[in-house]
C-alpha positions as CSV (number, residue, x, y, z in Angstrom):
1,M,-64.0,-35.8,180.3
2,T,-63.3,-38.8,177.8
3,S,-60.2,-38.7,175.8
4,A,-60.6,-39.1,171.9
5,S,-58.4,-41.9,171.9
6,S,-61.0,-44.2,174.3
7,I,-64.5,-42.9,172.3
8,S,-65.9,-46.0,170.8
9,N,-66.3,-45.7,167.0
10,V,-68.7,-48.7,166.9
11,E,-71.8,-46.4,166.3
12,N,-70.3,-44.5,163.6
13,L,-69.6,-47.4,161.4
14,P,-72.2,-49.4,159.0
15,P,-73.0,-53.2,160.2
16,Q,-71.1,-54.6,157.0
17,I,-67.7,-52.4,158.1
18,I,-67.8,-53.7,161.4
19,R,-67.9,-57.4,160.2
20,Q,-65.1,-56.5,158.0
21,I,-62.9,-55.2,160.8
22,S,-64.0,-58.3,162.6
23,R,-62.7,-60.5,160.1
24,E,-59.5,-58.6,159.5
25,I,-58.8,-58.5,163.5
26,S,-59.2,-62.3,163.8
27,D,-57.3,-62.9,160.8
28,L,-54.4,-60.9,162.3
29,E,-55.0,-62.9,165.6
30,S,-54.6,-66.3,163.8
31,S,-51.8,-65.6,161.2
32,S,-50.0,-62.0,162.4
33,P,-47.1,-61.0,160.7
34,E,-43.7,-61.3,162.2
35,G,-42.9,-58.9,165.0
36,I,-46.4,-57.6,165.0
37,Q,-49.0,-59.0,167.9
38,I,-52.4,-57.2,167.5
39,L,-54.3,-56.6,171.0
40,I,-57.5,-57.5,171.3
41,N,-60.5,-55.4,172.8
42,E,-63.6,-57.5,172.9
43,E,-65.6,-54.9,174.4
44,D,-64.7,-52.4,170.9
45,I,-63.6,-54.0,167.8
46,T,-62.7,-50.7,166.6
47,D,-60.0,-50.0,169.4
48,I,-57.3,-51.4,167.2
49,Q,-53.8,-51.5,168.8
50,A,-51.2,-53.7,168.0
51,I,-47.4,-54.1,169.5
52,I,-44.8,-53.9,166.9
53,E,-40.7,-55.0,167.7
54,G,-38.1,-52.9,166.9
55,P,-36.7,-54.4,163.5
56,A,-33.0,-55.7,163.7
57,G,-30.4,-53.4,162.4
58,T,-32.5,-50.5,163.5
59,P,-32.1,-48.1,166.5
60,Y,-35.3,-49.6,167.5
61,Y,-34.2,-52.9,167.8
62,G,-35.0,-54.6,171.1
63,G,-37.9,-52.0,172.0
64,S,-41.9,-52.9,171.9
65,F,-43.9,-50.3,170.4
66,K,-47.7,-49.7,170.9
67,V,-49.5,-48.5,168.1
68,K,-53.2,-47.6,167.7
69,V,-55.0,-47.3,164.3
70,T,-58.3,-45.0,164.4
71,L,-60.6,-45.6,161.9
72,S,-62.6,-42.7,160.4
73,K,-66.3,-42.8,159.5
74,D,-66.3,-43.5,156.0
75,Y,-63.4,-46.2,156.1
76,P,-62.3,-47.9,154.0
77,Q,-63.1,-45.2,151.6
78,S,-61.1,-43.0,153.8
79,P,-57.8,-43.9,155.2
80,P,-57.5,-44.4,158.9
81,K,-54.8,-42.7,161.2
82,A,-52.0,-44.1,163.2
83,F,-50.2,-43.2,166.3
84,F,-47.4,-44.5,168.3
85,L,-48.7,-44.5,171.6
86,T,-44.9,-45.4,172.8
87,K,-42.6,-42.5,172.9
88,I,-40.5,-42.8,169.8
89,F,-37.5,-40.6,168.1
90,H,-38.7,-41.1,164.4
91,P,-38.9,-38.4,161.6
92,N,-42.2,-39.7,160.6
93,V,-43.6,-39.7,163.8
94,A,-45.0,-36.2,165.7
95,K,-44.4,-35.7,169.5
96,T,-48.0,-36.4,169.6
97,G,-47.3,-39.8,168.4
98,E,-49.2,-39.3,165.0
99,I,-47.7,-41.3,162.1
100,C,-46.9,-39.2,158.6
101,V,-46.7,-41.7,155.8
102,N,-48.5,-41.6,151.9
103,T,-50.1,-45.1,152.7
104,L,-52.3,-43.7,155.1
105,K,-52.6,-40.7,153.0
106,K,-52.7,-40.1,149.1
107,D,-51.8,-43.7,148.3
108,W,-54.5,-45.2,150.3
109,K,-56.9,-47.9,148.8
110,S,-59.8,-49.0,150.4
111,D,-58.6,-52.6,149.7
112,L,-55.4,-52.4,151.7
113,G,-56.9,-53.0,155.5
114,I,-55.4,-53.2,158.8
115,K,-53.0,-55.6,158.4
116,H,-51.3,-53.2,155.5
117,V,-51.1,-50.5,157.9
118,L,-49.5,-52.0,160.6
119,L,-46.9,-53.5,158.0
120,T,-46.5,-50.0,156.5
121,V,-45.5,-48.6,159.9
122,K,-43.2,-51.6,160.6
123,C,-41.3,-50.8,157.6
124,L,-41.4,-47.2,158.6
125,L,-39.0,-48.1,161.5
126,I,-36.5,-49.7,158.8
127,M,-36.7,-47.0,156.1
128,P,-37.5,-43.6,157.5
129,N,-38.3,-40.8,155.4
130,A,-36.7,-37.4,156.0
131,E,-38.6,-36.1,153.4
132,S,-42.1,-36.0,154.8
133,A,-40.8,-35.4,158.6
134,L,-43.4,-34.6,161.4
135,N,-40.3,-34.2,163.5
136,E,-37.8,-31.6,162.0
137,E,-35.0,-32.6,164.7
138,A,-35.2,-36.4,163.7
139,G,-35.2,-35.7,159.8
140,K,-32.5,-33.3,160.3
141,L,-30.3,-35.3,162.0
142,L,-31.2,-38.5,159.9
143,L,-30.0,-36.7,156.6
144,E,-26.9,-34.7,158.2
145,H,-25.8,-36.6,161.3
146,Y,-26.9,-40.3,160.9
147,D,-24.6,-41.7,163.8
148,D,-26.3,-38.9,166.0
149,Y,-30.1,-40.0,164.8
150,F,-29.0,-43.7,165.5
151,Q,-27.9,-42.9,168.7
152,R,-30.7,-40.5,170.0
153,A,-33.3,-43.1,168.7
154,K,-31.6,-45.9,170.4
155,M,-31.5,-43.9,173.6
156,M,-35.2,-43.5,173.6
157,T,-36.1,-46.8,172.9
158,E,-34.0,-48.1,175.8
159,I,-36.0,-45.5,177.9
160,H,-39.5,-45.9,176.6
161,A,-39.7,-49.3,174.8
162,Q,-37.5,-51.7,176.7
163,K,-39.0,-53.5,179.1
164,K,-37.4,-52.9,182.7
165,S,-35.4,-56.0,183.7
166,S,-35.5,-56.9,187.5
167,K,-32.6,-56.1,189.6
168,S,-31.5,-57.3,192.7
169,S,-28.3,-56.0,194.8
170,I,-25.5,-58.3,195.6
171,D,-22.6,-57.0,197.5
172,G,-23.1,-53.7,196.2
173,C,-23.0,-55.4,192.9
174,N,-26.4,-54.9,190.5
175,T,-27.0,-57.6,188.6
176,S,-29.7,-58.9,186.1
177,E,-30.7,-61.8,183.7
178,N,-29.7,-59.5,181.1
179,E,-26.2,-59.0,182.5
180,N,-24.3,-62.0,182.8
181,S,-20.9,-60.2,182.2
182,L,-21.6,-58.0,185.0
183,S,-23.0,-60.8,187.1
184,K,-19.7,-62.8,186.3
185,K,-17.4,-59.7,187.3
186,C,-19.7,-59.7,190.8
187,A,-19.3,-63.1,191.3
188,A,-15.4,-62.6,190.6
189,D,-15.1,-59.8,192.8
190,K,-17.1,-61.6,195.2
191,K,-14.7,-64.7,195.2
192,L,-11.7,-62.6,195.4
193,S,-13.1,-60.7,198.5
194,A,-13.7,-63.9,200.1
195,E,-10.2,-65.1,199.5
196,R,-8.3,-61.9,200.5
197,K,-10.4,-62.2,203.9
198,K,-9.3,-65.8,204.1
199,L,-5.9,-64.7,203.4
200,L,-5.8,-62.0,205.8
201,K,-7.4,-63.8,208.9
202,N,-4.6,-66.9,208.1
203,K,-2.1,-64.1,208.2
204,K,-3.7,-63.0,211.9
205,K,-3.5,-66.4,213.2
206,T,0.1,-66.6,212.2
207,L,0.9,-63.4,214.4
208,K,-0.7,-64.7,217.3
209,R,1.4,-67.9,217.4
210,L,4.7,-66.0,217.1
């Protein structure tokens, strides 16, 4: 059975709209907004996906979030829908990944375009709106216990949106490129251990002489 997310929308859209989408995608590819990377599907121009980097100062910082924009049959007269494909804890994102924002509903205008949609999603990471929450738990925490909301969202970002760094085990110490302090500690522990072994060996030699 084919999933809804993988169904091509090319046949449902008139040629002039396909050309418009193609121009928008080309523009995004050549001059994408900061923190947004468009993912090109050469086989289906209507399969619009992008990677949005978590903005600094938010619990999403350090994460890379994959977003999908789904076009309606009468786009651009009707707004597209946007979904997070990467799991995220956010008041305006349902557990299914659907994004709730006025730009994609009552405030939509036919001349806004795909770039505006992606910029709106990025702004939503900076300024979540608890009043139109799809995730009630996240919305309640945002309003009543911001620190708890921040930590919960940050934890979800670390688990689902951050690249796993490759790790190796050296004398029981796990190190990675992004863990310089831990690496230094492991190296120091290793050096100290070697010095202790050397002292112990010298003591044994001295005891043998006695």
